[in-house]
C-alpha positions as CSV (number, residue, x, y, z in Angstrom):
1,M,0.6,129.0,215.2
2,Y,2.6,125.9,214.9
3,H,4.7,125.9,211.7
4,P,7.0,122.8,210.8
5,D,9.4,124.7,209.5
6,L,10.4,126.6,212.9
7,I,11.3,123.5,214.7
8,R,13.2,122.1,211.5
9,H,17.2,121.8,212.1
10,P,18.7,124.0,209.3
11,D,20.7,120.9,207.8
12,S,17.4,119.3,206.5
13,C,16.6,122.8,204.8
14,P,17.8,122.3,201.3
15,A,17.1,124.5,198.7
16,L,15.8,123.7,195.7
17,V,18.2,125.1,193.2
18,L,16.7,126.6,189.7
19,N,18.8,127.5,186.8
20,A,18.2,131.3,185.5
21,D,15.3,130.0,183.1
22,Y,13.8,129.0,186.5
23,T,13.7,125.5,185.6
24,P,15.4,122.8,188.0
25,L,19.1,122.2,187.4
26,S,18.0,118.4,187.6
27,Y,15.4,116.5,188.8
28,Y,16.6,113.2,189.1
29,P,18.8,113.6,191.5
30,L,17.0,116.9,192.3
31,S,19.2,119.8,192.2
32,L,19.6,120.6,196.2
33,W,22.1,122.7,197.8
34,P,22.6,122.6,201.7
35,W,21.6,125.5,203.2
36,Q,24.8,127.0,204.1
37,T,26.0,126.9,200.1
38,A,22.6,128.3,198.9
39,I,23.0,131.4,201.5
40,K,27.3,131.1,200.3
41,A,25.7,132.1,197.3
42,M,23.5,134.6,198.0
43,F,25.7,136.8,199.7
44,L,28.5,136.0,196.8
45,D,25.5,137.5,194.7
46,R,24.9,134.1,192.3
47,V,21.6,133.8,193.0
48,N,18.0,135.1,193.4
49,V,16.2,133.7,196.1
50,V,13.0,133.0,195.2
51,E,11.2,131.0,198.4
52,S,12.3,130.8,201.7
53,Y,11.7,128.5,205.0
54,E,10.2,130.0,207.7
55,R,13.4,128.3,209.6
56,E,15.8,131.2,210.5
57,V,19.5,131.2,211.0
58,H,21.8,134.2,212.6
59,S,25.1,135.8,213.2
60,A,25.9,138.4,215.4
61,S,24.4,141.0,213.3
62,L,22.2,139.2,210.9
63,T,18.9,137.1,210.9
64,L,18.0,135.6,207.5
65,K,15.3,133.1,206.5
66,I,17.1,129.6,205.1
67,P,16.3,130.0,201.6
68,S,13.7,127.0,200.1
69,V,14.3,127.6,196.3
70,I,16.9,129.6,194.7
71,A,17.6,130.4,191.1
72,L,20.6,130.7,189.7
73,R,21.9,134.4,187.9
74,Q,23.8,132.9,185.1
75,Y,22.0,130.2,182.5
76,V,24.1,127.1,183.0
77,K,24.0,124.8,179.8
78,P,22.9,121.1,180.6
79,S,25.4,118.7,178.6
80,A,23.6,117.1,175.7
81,H,24.4,113.3,176.9
82,P,25.0,112.4,180.7
83,A,27.9,110.8,181.6
84,F,27.9,106.7,181.3
85,T,27.3,106.0,185.4
86,R,25.3,102.7,186.8
87,F,22.8,105.6,187.9
88,N,22.3,106.5,184.4
89,L,22.1,103.7,183.3
90,F,19.1,102.3,185.7
91,L,17.7,105.7,185.4
92,R,17.6,105.4,181.5
93,D,16.1,101.8,182.2
94,R,13.4,102.9,184.7
95,F,15.0,101.4,187.1
96,S,13.5,97.4,185.8
97,C,15.5,94.4,184.3
98,Q,15.4,94.8,180.6
99,Y,15.0,91.0,180.1
100,C,12.3,90.2,182.8
101,G,10.9,93.7,184.2
102,K,11.4,93.2,188.1
103,P,12.6,96.5,189.6
104,E,14.6,94.4,192.1
105,D,18.3,93.4,192.4
106,L,19.3,95.2,189.4
107,T,22.7,95.0,187.7
108,F,23.9,95.8,184.3
109,D,24.3,93.4,181.5
110,H,26.8,93.8,178.6
111,V,24.4,92.9,175.7
112,I,27.3,91.6,173.5
113,P,29.6,89.9,176.4
114,R,32.8,91.1,176.9
115,R,34.6,88.0,176.1
116,M,33.2,88.8,172.4
117,G,34.5,92.0,172.0
118,G,31.1,93.9,173.8
119,K,32.1,97.0,174.6
120,T,30.6,99.1,178.1
121,T,29.2,101.5,176.1
122,W,25.3,103.2,176.1
123,E,24.5,100.9,173.1
124,N,25.6,97.5,174.3
125,V,24.5,97.9,178.4
126,A,21.4,97.0,179.2
127,T,19.9,97.0,182.9
128,A,19.2,93.6,184.1
129,C,18.4,91.8,187.4
130,A,21.1,89.3,188.8
131,P,18.8,86.1,188.3
132,C,18.3,87.0,184.4
133,N,21.8,88.3,184.4
134,L,23.0,85.2,185.6
135,K,20.7,83.0,183.3
136,K,22.1,85.2,180.2
137,G,25.9,84.8,181.1
138,G,28.5,84.9,178.8
139,R,26.1,84.6,175.9
140,T,24.2,87.1,173.8
141,P,20.5,87.6,174.3
142,K,19.6,85.6,171.1
143,E,22.2,82.7,172.6
144,A,20.2,82.6,175.8
145,H,16.8,82.6,174.0
146,M,16.1,86.0,176.2
147,Q,14.9,89.1,174.4
148,L,15.6,92.4,175.4
149,G,12.7,95.0,176.0
150,V,14.0,98.1,174.7
151,S,17.3,97.8,172.8
152,P,20.2,99.9,174.6
153,T,20.9,103.6,173.2
154,R,22.3,106.3,174.3
155,P,20.1,108.2,176.1
156,T,20.0,112.5,176.0
157,T,20.0,114.6,179.1
158,W,16.6,115.4,178.3
159,Q,15.5,112.0,177.7
160,L,16.9,111.0,181.4
161,Q,15.3,114.1,183.1
162,Q,12.1,113.1,182.0
163,H,12.4,109.7,183.3
164,G,13.5,111.2,186.3
165,K,10.2,112.7,186.7
166,S,8.6,109.2,187.4
167,F,10.6,108.7,190.7
168,P,10.0,111.8,192.7
169,P,11.9,112.1,196.4
170,N,10.7,111.3,199.0
171,Y,10.3,114.3,200.5
172,L,9.2,117.6,198.6
173,H,8.8,120.7,200.3
174,E,5.7,122.7,199.8
175,T,7.7,126.0,199.0
176,W,9.1,123.8,195.8
177,R,5.7,123.2,194.3
178,D,5.4,125.7,191.4
179,W,8.9,124.8,190.3
180,L,8.4,120.8,190.2
181,Y,6.2,118.6,187.8
182,W,5.2,115.6,189.1
183,D,1.8,114.3,189.4
184,I,1.8,113.5,193.3
185,E,0.0,114.9,196.2
186,L,2.9,116.8,197.7
187,E,3.5,117.0,201.5
188,A,3.8,120.2,203.7
């Protein structure tokens, strides 16, 4: 019987990485390692293999199924607060303009403009589409007669992970099904 994993190139066989408590290290971006890293971690006894692809790799003396789900042997404590990055900001704001709600042409806006002493911090930066950012210019939202949908705050790592669950990746392997919690149909 034909099985898609048998013809799949090893480079398209990443391993889903779970923490020692069997929860994903990250939902968005999804915690994935290349197959080579997963196999190296196996040999260094740093992970347990939970699930495998049908696809195998061979050496002169060994044949191994490529791991599709691995769990770290030692628990990695997530940091309480994520780094301030453009991607994390967009994720906090659910990839939509905080002025009009559009999901396209996103930039970031200093609520209190930098020229007025506004800092680049979680509490002073919001996701804005380019037209709204241009309209607001170097003014405060009040001066520009614009309303923020939600006041910017510093998110926790947990909050970003929860937001990330709303944006599943394009591809999820069937062996990952029991470890991920998106309300979508997983492709085989």
